[in-house]
C-alpha positions in Angstrom: -8.0 97.9 125.6 -8.6 98.5 121.9 -7.2 101.3 119.8 -10.6 102.8 119.4 -11.1 102.9 123.1 -7.8 104.6 123.7 -6.9 107.3 121.2 -3.5 107.8 122.7 -2.7 104.1 121.9 -3.7 104.8 118.3 -1.4 107.7 118.2 1.5 105.6 119.5 0.7 102.8 117.0 0.6 105.2 114.0 3.8 106.9 115.1 5.6 103.6 115.5 4.7 102.6 111.9 5.9 105.9 110.5 9.2 105.7 112.4 10.5 102.6 110.5 11.6 104.6 107.4 13.1 107.3 109.5 15.2 104.8 111.5 16.4 103.1 108.3 17.4 106.5 106.8 19.4 107.5 109.9 21.3 104.2 109.9 22.0 104.5 106.2 23.2 108.0 106.6 25.7 107.4 109.3 26.9 104.0 108.1 27.5 105.2 104.6 29.3 108.3 105.8 31.4 106.0 107.9 32.2 103.9 104.8 33.5 107.0 103.1 35.7 108.0 106.0 37.1 104.5 106.5 38.2 104.0 102.8 37.8 107.2 100.8 39.7 105.9 97.8 36.9 103.4 97.1 34.4 106.1 96.6 33.8 107.9 93.3 32.7 111.4 92.6 31.5 110.9 89.0 28.1 110.9 87.6 25.5 109.9 90.1 27.8 107.9 92.3 27.7 110.7 95.0 24.5 112.7 95.5 24.8 116.2 96.7 23.7 116.6 100.3 20.6 118.7 99.4 18.4 116.0 100.7 18.0 114.8 104.2 21.1 112.6 104.0 24.3 112.4 102.1 24.7 109.1 100.2 28.1 107.7 99.3 28.3 104.5 97.1 31.2 102.1 97.3 32.5 100.5 94.1 31.6 96.8 94.5 34.2 95.7 92.0 37.1 96.8 94.1 38.5 93.7 96.0 39.7 95.8 98.9 36.4 97.4 99.2 34.7 94.3 100.7 36.4 94.7 104.0 35.2 98.3 104.1 31.6 97.3 103.3 31.7 94.7 106.1 32.9 97.3 108.5 30.1 99.6 107.4 27.5 96.9 107.8 28.8 96.1 111.3 28.6 99.7 112.2 25.0 99.9 110.9 24.1 96.9 113.1 25.9 98.4 116.0 24.1 101.7 115.5 20.7 99.9 115.5 21.6 98.1 118.7 22.7 101.4 120.3 19.5 103.2 119.4 17.4 100.2 120.6 19.3 100.1 123.9 18.9 103.9 124.5 15.2 103.6 123.7 14.5 100.8 126.1 16.8 102.1 128.9 15.1 105.5 128.7 11.7 103.8 128.5 12.5 102.2 131.9 14.6 104.7 133.8 12.7 107.8 132.8 9.4 106.6 131.4 8.6 104.0 134.1 10.6 105.0 137.1 10.7 108.8 137.0 7.3 109.6 135.3 5.6 106.6 136.8 6.1 107.4 140.5 3.8 110.5 140.6 0.9 108.2 139.7 1.2 106.6 143.2 1.5 109.9 145.2 -2.3 110.2 145.9 -2.3 106.6 147.2 0.4 107.5 149.7 -1.4 110.6 150.8 -4.6 108.6 151.4 -3.0 105.6 153.1 -0.3 107.2 155.2 -1.8 110.6 155.7 1.2 112.4 154.2 1.0 115.9 152.8 1.5 116.8 149.1 4.8 118.5 150.1 6.0 115.3 151.8 5.3 113.0 148.8 6.9 115.4 146.4 9.9 116.0 148.8 11.3 112.5 148.1 12.2 113.5 144.6 13.6 116.8 145.9 15.7 115.6 148.7 17.1 112.6 146.9 18.2 114.6 143.8 19.7 117.4 145.9 21.7 114.8 147.9 22.8 112.9 144.8 23.2 115.5 142.1 26.0 117.7 143.5 28.3 114.7 144.2 27.4 112.0 141.7 26.4 114.3 138.8 30.0 115.6 138.3 31.5 112.1 139.0 29.2 110.4 136.5 30.1 112.9 133.8 33.8 112.2 134.3 33.2 108.4 134.4 31.3 108.5 131.2 34.1 110.4 129.4 36.8 108.2 131.0 35.3 104.7 130.8 32.3 105.0 128.5 28.6 104.9 129.3 27.9 101.2 129.3 29.1 100.2 132.8 27.5 103.2 134.4 24.2 102.4 132.7 24.1 98.9 134.0 24.6 100.1 137.6 21.9 102.7 137.2 19.4 100.2 135.9 19.9 97.9 138.9 19.6 100.9 141.4 16.4 102.2 139.8 14.7 98.8 139.6 15.6 98.0 143.2 14.3 101.4 144.3 10.8 100.7 142.9 10.7 97.3 144.5 11.6 98.9 147.8 9.1 101.7 147.5 6.4 99.0 147.1 7.1 97.9 150.7 7.5 101.2 152.6 5.5 102.2 155.6 7.6 105.2 156.9 8.9 108.4 155.5 12.4 107.4 156.3 12.2 104.3 154.0 10.4 106.4 151.4 13.4 108.8 151.3 15.9 106.0 151.3 14.5 104.3 148.2 13.9 107.6 146.5 17.6 108.2 147.0 18.4 104.9 145.2 16.0 105.9 142.4 17.8 109.3 142.0 21.2 107.4 141.8 19.7 105.2 139.1 18.5 108.2 137.1 22.0 109.9 137.3 23.9 106.7 136.3 21.5 105.1 133.9 19.3 107.9 132.6 19.8 110.6 130.0 23.6 111.3 130.7 25.1 108.0 129.5 22.5 107.5 126.7 23.1 111.0 125.4 26.9 110.4 125.2 26.5 106.9 123.7 24.2 108.3 120.9 26.5 111.3 120.3 29.5 109.0 119.8 27.7 106.7 117.3 25.8 109.4 115.3 27.1 112.6 113.7 25.1 114.0 110.8 21.8 112.6 111.9 22.4 113.0 115.7 19.2 115.0 116.2 17.0 112.3 114.6 18.8 109.5 116.4 18.3 111.3 119.7 14.7 112.0 118.9 13.9 108.3 118.1 15.8 107.0 121.1 14.0 109.5 123.4 10.7 108.1 122.1 11.3 105.5 124.9 10.6 108.2 127.5 7.3 109.2 125.9 6.2 105.7 125.2 7.1 104.6 128.8 5.5 107.6 130.3 2.4 107.2 128.2 2.1 103.5 129.0 2.9 103.6 132.7 -0.4 105.2 133.9 -2.4 102.4 132.1 0.0 99.7 133.3 -0.1 101.1 136.8 -3.9 101.5 136.8 -4.4 97.9 135.7 -1.9 96.5 138.2 -3.4 98.6 141.1 -6.9 97.4 140.4 -5.8 93.7 140.5 -3.0 93.7 143.1 -2.9 97.0 145.0 -0.6 99.9 144.6 2.3 98.5 146.6 2.5 95.2 144.6 2.1 97.3 141.4 5.3 99.3 142.3 7.2 96.1 143.0 6.2 94.6 139.6 7.3 97.8 137.8 10.7 97.5 139.5 11.2 94.0 138.3 10.1 95.0 134.8 12.7 97.7 134.7 15.5 95.3 135.4 14.2 92.5 133.1 13.9 94.9 130.1 16.8 97.3 130.4 19.7 95.4 132.0 20.2 92.8 129.2 20.1 95.6 126.6 22.8 97.6 128.5 24.9 94.5 129.1 25.0 93.6 125.4 25.5 97.1 123.9 28.9 98.1 122.5 30.9 101.3 122.7 31.4 103.2 119.4 34.2 101.5 117.4 37.6 103.1 117.9 36.2 105.3 120.7 38.0 103.8 123.7 41.2 105.7 123.0 39.1 108.7 122.1 37.3 108.5 125.4 40.6 108.5 127.3 41.8 111.4 125.2 38.5 113.3 125.7 38.9 113.0 129.4 42.2 114.9 129.1 40.6 117.7 127.1 40.4 120.8 129.4 36.9 121.9 130.1 37.7 125.0 132.1 37.3 127.2 129.1 33.6 126.4 128.8 33.0 127.5 132.4 34.4 130.9 131.6 31.8 131.6 128.9 28.5 133.4 129.3 26.9 130.8 127.0 27.5 128.0 129.5 25.6 129.8 132.2 22.8 130.9 129.9 22.4 127.3 128.8 22.5 126.0 132.4 20.1 128.6 133.8 17.7 128.4 130.8 17.5 124.7 131.0 17.0 124.9 134.7 14.0 127.2 134.3 12.2 125.1 131.7 13.0 121.8 133.5 11.7 123.2 136.7 8.4 124.2 135.0 8.0 120.8 133.3 8.8 118.8 136.5 6.7 121.0 138.8 3.7 120.6 136.5 4.1 116.9 135.8 4.8 115.8 139.3 1.8 117.6 140.7 -0.6 116.9 137.8 -2.1 113.6 139.2 -2.5 115.2 142.6 -4.2 118.2 141.1 -6.6 116.2 138.9 -7.6 113.4 141.3 -7.7 115.3 144.7 -8.4 118.9 143.7 -10.5 118.5 140.5 -12.0 115.1 141.6 -11.2 113.3 138.3 -11.6 109.5 138.5 -8.5 107.3 138.3 -9.3 106.4 134.7 -9.8 110.1 133.7 -6.6 111.2 135.3 -4.7 108.3 133.7 -6.1 109.3 130.3 -4.8 112.9 130.7 -1.4 111.8 131.9 -1.1 109.2 129.2 -2.1 111.7 126.5 0.5 114.2 127.7 3.3 111.6 127.3 1.8 110.3 124.0 2.2 113.7 122.5 5.6 114.0 124.0 6.5 111.3 121.4 5.3 113.7 118.7 7.4 116.4 120.3 10.5 114.3 120.3 10.2 113.4 116.6 9.2 116.9 115.5 11.9 118.7 117.5 14.6 116.1 116.5 13.7 116.6 112.9 13.7 120.4 113.3 17.1 120.3 115.1 18.7 118.8 112.1 17.4 121.6 109.8 17.0 124.7 111.9 19.3 126.5 114.3 19.1 124.4 117.5 18.8 127.7 119.5 15.5 128.5 117.8 14.2 124.9 118.3 15.1 125.2 122.0 13.3 128.5 122.2 10.2 127.0 120.5 10.1 124.2 123.0 10.4 126.5 126.0 7.7 128.7 124.6 5.3 125.8 124.2 5.8 124.8 127.9 5.1 128.4 129.1 2.0 128.6 126.9 0.5 125.3 128.2 0.6 125.9 131.9 -2.2 128.7 132.0 -4.6 126.2 130.5 -4.6 124.4 133.9 -6.7 127.2 135.3 -9.6 125.8 133.2 -9.3 122.2 134.4 -12.9 121.9 135.6 -13.9 121.4 132.0 -12.4 118.3 130.4 -11.9 119.8 126.9 -9.2 122.4 127.9 -7.3 119.6 129.6 -7.0 117.8 126.3 -5.6 121.0 124.7 -3.2 121.2 127.6 -2.1 117.6 127.1 -1.3 118.3 123.4 0.6 121.5 123.8 2.4 120.6 127.0 3.2 117.1 125.7 4.9 118.4 122.6 7.0 120.8 124.7 7.8 118.1 127.2 9.0 115.8 124.4 11.6 118.2 123.2 12.7 119.7 126.5 15.1 117.1 127.8 16.3 116.0 124.3 17.4 119.5 123.1 19.8 120.2 126.0 22.6 117.8 124.9 22.2 118.8 121.2 22.6 122.5 122.1 25.5 121.8 124.4 27.3 119.8 121.6 26.5 122.6 119.1 28.2 125.2 121.3 31.0 123.3 123.0 31.6 120.2 120.9 31.4 116.5 121.7 34.7 115.8 123.4 33.7 117.6 126.6 30.0 116.7 126.3 30.0 114.1 129.1 31.5 116.4 131.7 29.5 119.5 130.7 26.3 117.4 130.7 27.3 116.1 134.1 27.3 119.7 135.4 24.2 120.9 133.5 22.2 117.8 134.4 23.2 118.3 138.0 21.9 121.8 137.9 18.8 120.7 136.1 18.3 117.9 138.6 18.3 120.4 141.4 15.6 122.5 139.7 13.7 119.4 138.7 13.7 118.3 142.4 12.9 121.6 144.1 10.1 122.7 141.8 7.6 119.9 142.5 8.2 120.2 146.3 7.8 124.0 146.1 4.5 123.8 144.2 3.2 121.1 146.6 4.1 123.3 149.6 2.4 126.3 148.0 -0.7 124.1 147.6 -0.7 123.0 151.2 -0.2 126.6 152.4 -2.8 128.3 150.2 -5.3 125.5 149.6 -5.0 126.0 145.8 -2.6 125.4 143.0 -3.2 128.9 141.5 -0.1 130.5 143.0 2.0 127.5 142.1 0.8 127.6 138.4 1.8 131.3 138.2 5.3 130.4 139.6 5.6 127.6 137.0 4.8 130.1 134.2 7.5 132.4 135.5 10.1 129.6 135.5 9.2 128.6 131.9 9.4 132.2 130.7 12.7 132.7 132.5 14.2 129.7 130.6 13.0 131.1 127.3 14.6 134.5 127.9 17.9 132.9 128.8 17.9 130.7 125.7 17.1 133.7 123.5 20.5 135.2 124.5 22.5 132.1 123.4 24.6 132.1 120.2 23.3 130.0 117.3 26.4 127.8 117.0 29.9 127.1 118.2 32.2 130.1 118.0 35.6 129.6 116.4 38.5 129.6 118.9 
């Protein structure tokens, strides 16, 4: 597959080249800021030694002539290497847990419908039932464990569960086994997906947290954009069940070594224990928390209901070929990379509330285009608009939570919010699939998805711009 034959591959290639300078700047920003905090007496505020923070990053130079400054420089360099490792780990873990495991499974739904005679509601119900069973219990527990013990251990367990789930789904023949392995995949998502990665990144990065989150979350877009082509190729050569087993092995081989070798933020073990003692009840008494939870639930439901049913809609209802459907799915997730970069960049410059509102508006605006899917051209417009909104949707939630409530309670609050979002993410695809089975058309379901997205936007519009002083 050449770049000219696959425009979304060209998009990914170009974006990858342009990200090198952004990554270097992020690491320079946070490592140099760390140098200043570790040994402030070694910094000078004369002449051009310190540049004013009117550019993207604040640069602090250390006097190289000071003998005692060498240890500080070494610490800063070690932190820069650690930050690079953390960002790479989050990238590849999200690539596997979300990009391959979560976004990859809907590619196989139509094969299950055709081979086993299951309905659309049944193949989308695995995601719904597993997340509803896992979320209320393990979501809260996972948030507490991340705050108490750090994200690394939880991440490793999640990777093993998600990889094993796909291997198991490659050998199913009954609905019972389908539900069992989907349950394992949901556990893997809770333990190894966005929650631990968001907390890990938030603890390593401060001033450039939005950009760091955006670059790490490129893993989701890249994995999601690649998985339709990987799956299509594997299915053609080995069949859909063997293809699923190979994806499961790939997840473990790529992500587990990265999580095993990653380090917690220096000096954060005691802070993690202290953070676990910080009371979180005050957040639950604020209107902002419930607006944030409900708003994110609405938009996540719209995104998930659309994405999980998109392959079924294109291949079975609109009679797209497997290659044509794979191209649309891949293009959506290729433009989600653009969305993550763009929204991460905007989140460091604009009010995060307005960035969140922009994202949710894009999602709501994209769904009506699906009514014109018989023509190919509108679907490419849909892929661009929906992909950009999708790219920012998941990433903006922890940024907005930290903006309003602070980082110390982020793990526990995200445990609750992601549990609520997981329920919405689970029920919406099943509901849309059931509406399609009952009415014979996706029209009613698409209208419902538009309503969910608009509800999320209205809730976010009522949020405060930033954390209110106590």
